[in-house]
N, C-alpha and C positions, 0 to 999 in steps of 0.2 A: 504494500500500500504506500502510495506516494504522499508526502506531507508538503503541501503548498503553503508557503508563507507570503503574506501580502503586507509588507511592513508599512506601506503608506496608509493602510486601513486598519492596521493592528488586527488582522484576521488570519486564521489558520484553517485550511480545509484539507481533509484527508480524501484522497481519490484512489479508486481501484477499478480495473476492468476485469470482470470474471471471464473464465474460459468460454462461457456461453455467449459472450458479447455484451452483457449488461454493464453499463457504466454506473458507478456509485460515487456520490459526493457526500461527505459528512462534515458538517460545520459544528464542531464541539464547542458548547457554551456552558461551562460548569456553573456559572452564576445564574442560569435560568432555571426556573422551577418546572417549566413546561417542555414537552418534546413535540416535534413536528416531523412528519414524513410525507413525501410527495413522490408518487410513482406515475410516470407519464410515458405515453407513446407518441411517436411522430406520426399522428393520424388525426386529421380534423375534417371539418365540413367541406373543404375544397378537394379532398381525396376521393373523388367519385369513380375514377377509372384507374385500374391497376392490373398488373400481370399476375395471373393465377399460377397454381402449382404446375399446371400443364404447359405453361408458357404462353397461353392465350390471354388476350386482354379482356377484362371483365368490366362492364358498366353497371354501376349501382345507382339507386335513386338518391336524390338529395335528402339529407337528414339521417343517413345510416350511422355516421360516427356518433351523433348525439343520441340516437335511439339505442345504440350499443352501450353507450355510457350509462343510460338508465337501467338497461337489463343486466349489466355486468354485476350489479349488486345482488342479483338473484343467485342462489345456490341451491343444491339439492336438499340442504338442511334448513332452508328458509332464507330470510333476508340478512345479508351480511351487515347492512346498515344498522339494523336493530341489535344484532349481536355485539357490534363494536360500540354502539351507544351504551348498551348495558354494561360494557366493560370499562366505562368511565372515560370515553373519548368522544370527540366530535368529528365524525367522518363526513366527507362531501366529495364532489367531483365537478368538473366543468369541461366543456368542449368549445374550442375556438375554431377558427378556420384552419389552423395548422396543427394543433395538438389536442390530445385528450389527457386530462390529469386527474388522479384520485389521491386524496390526502386525508390526514387526520391530525388533530393535536389533542393533547391531554397532559395530565400530571401524574398518571400512574398506568401500569400495564403496557408500557411501550413495546416490549419485545413480543408479547402475545398479540397486541394489535397489529404490529408490523407483519407477523406471520399471517394473520387474517387478511390484511390488505394485499400482500403478495399472492396469497392463495386464490382469493375470489377474483382478482383481476386476471390472473394467468390461467384459471380453469373455468371455461365458460359453461353455462348450463341454461339452455333455453327450451321452452316447449311451445308448440303452436298456439295453445290456449293462452299462455302468458304473453306471447307476442301480440295476439289479437287484443287482449285487454289493454296492453300498453299503447296500442295505436289510438285508442280512445282518450287515454290520459294525455299523451303528447299532442294529439289533435286539439284538445282543449287548450293546452299551453300555446300552441301555434296561433290559435284564434285570438288569444289574449294579446300576443305580441302584435298581431295584425291590427288590433284595436288601439295599440299604443302609438301615438303620433311620433314620438322620438324614434322608436324602432323602425316604423314605416319610412320615415324620412331618411334614415341611415341606409337601409337596405335598398331603397329606391335610388339613392345616390350611387351605391356600388353597381347596380344594374345599369345606370347611366354611364358611369366611368368606364367599365370594363365590357369588352365585346365578346371575348372568348374565355378569359381566365375564370375558373370555377369559383373564385372568391366572390363573384357576383351572386352566387347561390346562398340562400339563407341557411345558416348552420343547422337549424332545426328542420329544414325542409318545408314542404307544404303539406296540407291535409291529403292532397292527391298523391304526392310522392311517397309519403310514409305508408300509404295503404298498400304499396307494392313490396314492402319489406316483409320478409318471412324469417322463420328461424334459420333456414338454410343460408339466407343472405347474411345474417349476423355471424353464423359460424364461419362462413367464407372470409368475411372481413376480419374477424378476430384472428383466424389462422394466418392471414396475410400480414397484419400490422402489429398484433400483440405478441411480438417475438422479442426475447431479451436483447438481441442485437439492434432492435429498433426502439429500445426503451431506455429510460434513465431513472435511477432512484436517488433522491436527495433527502437528507435528513439533517435535523439540527436540534440542539439542546444539550442537556447534561446526559450524554449517551456515550457508549463505548463504540468507536467506529469499527473495531474488529468484530464485535457482536453483530453489528448491522450486516457486515459481509458474510459472517457465518450463517445468519438466518436466510439471507438471499441464496446462498449456496444450497442450503437445506431444502428450501421450498420450491425454487424455480427449476425448470428443466435444465439438465446438464449439457445437452447437445448445443453446439454453436449454431447461431442463426444470424442471418443478415436481413437488411431492410428490403421490403418489397418495392419494386419499381412502380411509381405512380406517374400518371400522365395528366398534366394540367392544361391540355388543350393546344390549339393552334397558337402560333406566335401572336402576342398581343400588340396591337398598334400603339404607337406612342401617344396618340391623341385620344380624347374621350369619345365614347360612342354617341352620347347625347349631351348637349350643353345645359338643357333645362328639363326638369320633370316636375309636374305639379299634381296635387291631389287634394280634395277637400275632405276635412274631417272635423269633428266637434272640438275645435280649439278657439280660444278667445282672441288670439292674435296670431298672425302668420308665423310659423315655425320653419326654420331653414337649416339645411346642412350643406355646406360648401366644401367641395373636394378638389384637391390638386393631385393629379395622377403623376406619380414619380417614376423613376427608373429603379429596377431591382438592384440591390447592392451587389457588388462583386464578391466572390467567395472570400470569406474571412473579413469582410468590410461592413458587415451588417450592423454591428454595435456602433461603429464610428459614424455610419450614415444616420443611424437613429439619433445619436447625440447632436449631430449637425442639424438635422431636421427639427428636433425639438427646440433647439436654440432659435431657428428661423421662426417657429411658431411663437416663441416668446417675443421676438423682434416685431412681428406683425400684430399679434393678437393679445399679448399679456396686458395687464392693467398698467404696466410700465411703458407700454408702447404708445407713441404719439398718435397712431391711427386709432387705437381703441378709445383713447380719451376724446379725440375729435368726434368720432361717430357717436359716442355716448352723449356728449354735449349737444349734438344735433338731434338726439332722440332716435337715432337709427339702431342703436343697440341698448340692451339693458344688462343687468348683472347676471343673467343666465348664460351669457356668452362664454365660450371656452373652445379649446382646440387640442388636438393630439396627433401623433404620428402612429401609423400602423404599417406592418409589413408581414409578408409570408413568402414562401417559395415562389419566386418569379413575379413578385408584385410588391409595391410600396406606395403609400399615399399619405397626404396630410388632410385633416378634416377640421373645419371650424364650424361651430353650430351655435344656434341661439334663437332668439325671437326678434322680429323686426317688422314694422309696418311696411317696409319697402326692401325686401331681400335682394332684389335685382340691383338696387342702388348700392347696397352693401357690397355686392360682388364687384361692381364697377369701381368703388372706392378702394377695395382691397387690391384689385389688379393694378390700379393706378399707383398705389403706394409701393407695391412690389416692383413695378417698372421703375419708379423713381429711385428706390433703394438700389436696384440693379445698376442704374446709370451713375448715381452720385455716390453710392457706397453707404454702408451702415455706420452710424456714429461709433467710433472705437470705444468711447467711454461706456455707451449703452451695451455694446457687445461684451465687454469685459465684466460689467456688473451682472448681466444676465448669466454669463458663463460661470461666475463664482456662485451665484444663487443656485444654478442647476446642479453644480457639483455638490454643494452643501445638502441639497434635497436628496441626492442619490446616497450620500453618506448616511443621512438620517434614516433612510429606508432600510439600511442594513440592520437597524434595531429590530426589524420585523423578521422573524424566522421564516414566516410564510413567503413574504416578498423575496427574501434572499434565495430560498430553495427554488421558487418558480423561475426567478431570473437565471439562476445557475442552469436549470434544465433547458430553458428556451435557448440560452446561449450555446449550450452543449449541442443541441440539435442543429445549430448554425455553424458548428465547428469553431466556436469561439469561447473565450474565458471572460465571463461577466465581470469578475473582480479585477480585470485589467483596466477598468474604466478610468482610473486616475492618470495612467500613462496616455490613454487616448485623448482625454481632455487636454493634456499638455500639448498634444500634436495638432489640435484643431486651431485653425487660424481664421481671421476675419474673412479672408478671401474664399474659404470653404462655404460659409453662409451666403455670401454674395453670389457665388456660382450656382448654388442650389436655387436661390431666388430667381435668377435669370433663366434657369432651365425649366423649373417646375411651375412657377407661378406666372403662367402665361395663359391667354384666353383659350388656346387650343387644348390645353391640358386641364381646363377647369370645368367642373360640372356643378350645377345647383339643383338641389332637391327642396321643394317648398310644399309645406302642408298649409293650405288656406282654410280659413273659417268657412263653415258650410253656408252661411248666409252672406 
């Protein structure tokens, strides 16, 4: 087991790769009373097409990864969720476009709960009857999301921005798509993606890293496995598919989501691109930004306004969202400001101030075992080391932000999704 020392952060992480291909990261924190474990697979809502055991490409309905997350808690002995909760821990899971993760935290029974976590995630158990029942439950969840104006604005934005890439599909799928999911579909997808060589285990707290490795060896399959090849569609054009999409819903004021379609990061450059893009978000959209304050004073924005960067295999984008009585004017103002900054440059003092604040925020997030483990896992899947961010911050220059502004924040790469009041 390797011991990785991060002196700039005063952090130590133990790392190990098992013969079966599973990567393990353990962040030992003797001063913490709780323990946290995160077991994730590189399989998410965008992975709809993959190569099967026979070498043939398989197409699956939208929503399978999320559906599988729900059903993975089922075991032949009952619900693993209930058993772990009864053992003094708080288990949960999530599915994003790129990964599915299962986790728990608690103050006792860590080793027993870790065994249960690794066991139910790696040993699937589905029946046609339970799958049929889950279709009704998830169908209700999907309808609730479709009734949520924020969710609807976001997914309509992705559909407008992307022409071919499956990130445009809703992670939970649609009522129609999940109706085509069967127990056999779930077994096929589990066999393809829930392999140790396609997974990572991250744990943190007052725990023995060698015991984490021993339990993983004991519970998980011993044979080596590698990742399944996934197909994310035809090459994606640089420009957005649609520049504007609108829908009426019961909202009191127009709600908007503004997206900038970026370029996928080069291999090993994902974390660096994320940090640059998040700084550009701050330059344009934070409360310290001149643009935000001007639009706020003009009544074009309110305190609901915010922004973020997101990425996945073969895709990356920036999103700004909020409420405005004139979303199209907000888009024009944002593009004009981005163009001005691209020509005249970002004020160096603003850039350095935002850069220091962003670095401080990331350091503070390390206090959260959950945040640290999830970040370690996501960086691992990208072939990167999340805790190297201090060195990456040092390498980022003002010109990096200005280049991204000039390339991404242009009209051809911008899409606007608006939810208008019904009346």
